[in-house]
N, C-alpha and C positions, 0 to 999 in steps of 0.2 A: 200229447196222448196218441197212442197208436191203436187204430181200429183195423181189424182184419175181417173181410167179408169172404165167405167161401161156400159155394154150393158143393157139398161133398158127396152127393148122389148115394147117400146111405152107406158110405164107406166101401162101396162095391168096386171101386177102381175104374180103370179105363183101358183103352187099347183094343186090338183086334180080338184078343181072347175073350173079351166081355161078351162077344156075340157068338161064341161057340159053346155047344154044338148047334144052337139055334139062335136067331137074333134076340138080343136083350136077355138071354139066359143068365147073364151076370147078376141080374137083380135077385136071383134065387140062390146065389152062393153066399156062404158065410164070409163076412168081411173082416174078421178079426185081425189078420196079419196086416192088411192094408191100413186098417184103422189105427193100429199101433204106430205105423210109420207116419201116417198123417198127423197123429197127435204129437209125435216128436218134432215134426216139421213146424207145427203151430207153436210149440214151446220154443223153438229156436228163433222165432220171430219176435219174441218178447213183447206180446201185445198187452194192452190194457182192457180192450173190449174185443170180443170175437162174435160175429154174426154168422150162424150156421144155417144154411138152407138145405133141406132134405136130410133130416137126421131120423134114425130109428130109435124109438123110445123103449125098445125091449121086446121086439117080436121074436119068434122062434129062430129066425135067420140070424138075429143078433145075439142068440143064446140068452135071451131074456135080460140083456144088459142095456141100459139106457146109454146111447152113444154120447149124448150131451153131458150126462152126469160123469161118464168115464173120462172124457176129455177134460172136463172142468176139474175133476179130481187130479188128473195128471198135471194140470197147470196150477193147481192150488186156487182155483177160482170158484165163485158161486155160479149157478146157472139158472136160467128161466126158459122153460120149454112149454110148448102147447101144440096140440094137433092142428094140422092145417085144414082139417075138414070141420065144418060147423056141427053142432050137436044133432041137427036134423038130417045130416047126410048119411046115406046108407053105408058110406065108407067107414063110418065109426063102428060098424058091426062086422066088418070083413077082416079076417085074419091078415096080418102084415100091414094092410092099409091103415087099420085103426091105430097103429103105432107110428105112423109117419107124421112128421111135423118139422118145425123150425125152432131155433133156440138162440139165446144170447148167453155168452159166458163172460164174466168180468171180474176184475179185482177192485172195481170201484164201488162206492156206496150207492145203492139204488134208492132213490127217494120214493118213487111210485112206479107201478107197472100196470099195464092194461093189455087186454086182448080184444081185438076187434075183428069182425068178419064182414067182407064185402057181401053185397046183395046178390051178385052174379058170379058164375064160374064154379069150377070144382075146387080148386085151391083158393081159399078165401081169407086165410089168416093174415092179420097184421099185428105184430107185437110192438108195443110202445113202452119204452123205458125212459123215465125222467131222472136225470142226474142234477147235481147242484147248479150247473151252468148251462145245460143244454138238454134236449130231448132227442131220442133216436128211435126210428121206426125200422122194422124189418119186414120185407114183403116178398112174395113169390107170385107173380102175376100169371094170368091165364095164358094158355097157348092159343086161344081164339082171339083174333084181333078185336072183334066187337066187344067181347067181355073185358079185354084189357082196357079199352076206352072207358067203359062204365066203371071199372075198378079205379082208374086214374081220377075220374070225377069224384068217386067216393073218398079216395085218399085226400084229395084237395079239401073236401068238406071236413075231414078230421082235423085239419090244421087251424080251423077257425078259432078254437079256444086256446091255442098254444101261444104263449107270450115269450118263451125262451128261444134262442137260436136252435136250429134242428138239423139233423141228418136223416135222410131217407135212403135206405140201402136195401139191396136184394137182387134177385133174379127177376128182371122185368120182362124177359121173353119177347123183346121187341124184334120180332123176326123180319119186319119190314125196314129195320134200321132205326137209328136214334131220332129220325124225323118224327117218329110216333110220339116223342116226348116234347116236341117244340111248344105246343099249346100249354101243356102242363107246366113246363118250366117258366113260360112267360107269365102265366097266371099266378104261380106260387112264388116266383122270385128266386127259386132255388137254382143252384149252379152245379154243373157236372164237374166233379173233382178230376175226372179223366180228360184233361184238356187236349191230350194228343189223340184221343179216340182209340187207345190201345185195345185190341180185340181180346175177349176172354173165353171164347168158345169156337170150336172144340179144343180141348187142351193139347191134342197131338198135332193140330194144324190150325191155330186160332185165326178166324176170319171175321167173326161177328162180335160186336160189343153188345152183350145182353145183360151183363152184371154191372150195376151202377152204385156209386155213392154220390148222392146229391146233397147239397148243403146250403144253409143260409149264408148271406154275404158276411155276417158277423163272424163266421167260422173261417179261419185262415188255414189253408192246406200248406203244410211245410214240406211234405214229401209224398209222392204217389208212385207206386210200382205194381207191376203184374208179374209175379214170379212164374217162370215156366217150369212147373212141376206137374206130374201126372198121377196124382192120387185120386183124381176125379175126371169127369169129362169137361168140367169147367176149370178155369184158372182162378186162383185166389187174387184178391186185391188187398194191398197193404197201404194204408193211408195214415200219415202222421198229421195231426191237426191241433189247433188250439182255438179257444174262444178268446178273442182279442182282449187283453187287459185284465183277465180274471186271475184270481189268486190260484185257482186250481191248475191253470195252464202253467204258471210258474212252478208250482209244486210238482207237477208231472214232469217237467223238464229236469228239476232237481233229482227226482227219483231215477229218471232214465240215466242221467249222468253218473249217479252213484252206482247203478247196476253195471254200467259200461266200465267204470273204473274198477269195480270188483272183479269183472271178468277179464280185464286186461292182464297179459302176462307180466310178471315182475322181472326187472332186469337183474341179472346176477351182479353182485358187488365184487369189487376187487379187480 
């Protein structure tokens, strides 16, 4: 099964032009052209699940179009979206901000879904999806170190009732380095799929590993890559995995082989 994690920065792109005529002015440009290219890139990856951080659910900048819904439609997937701000946040009442959130897109059958919010921080959303053989969480942690530590503690508490293998993915914003996660990983037993510590930020000159896919020991990583594309200020992560010994893992492999065979060029006869 292939999982793609990508902080898409609301489809606003990257590069020096993002900060012209004033710093961060790119957030106020309409992202449609870049979003179409980004969607095509995701389609080319042939994913089964996509976790999107920083998506616009239909503000005036996105011309009232939900980015998660649009990309899901392009892929032929279903989608699950939620605002990254809790109901009590003033951001829920501010134009543009109230349409900012995170999303999952998938061609897999979702058994249950849930939305949780951390007690601290501005960005508090945790999306939880349960599939037949595993559970996956999508997070976007705070820029403040102290809040991140509280959020990691809350995240660990969410695992208490989980009996299936799990993946925990997202933008962790560990600005002090991956050592911020050492205690969390030791307590949870999760493993960083990025064994080589490949950096994911910024996309034009990656130096920091701040986007992570963490997984239970029962989940086997078959392939991990960080494509160097610049549709956002983050790089995407592509992770092929399976839950060892499950029927769904074998079925997913069969489907992928069939899709690969269908796309392979035929040899001319004679």
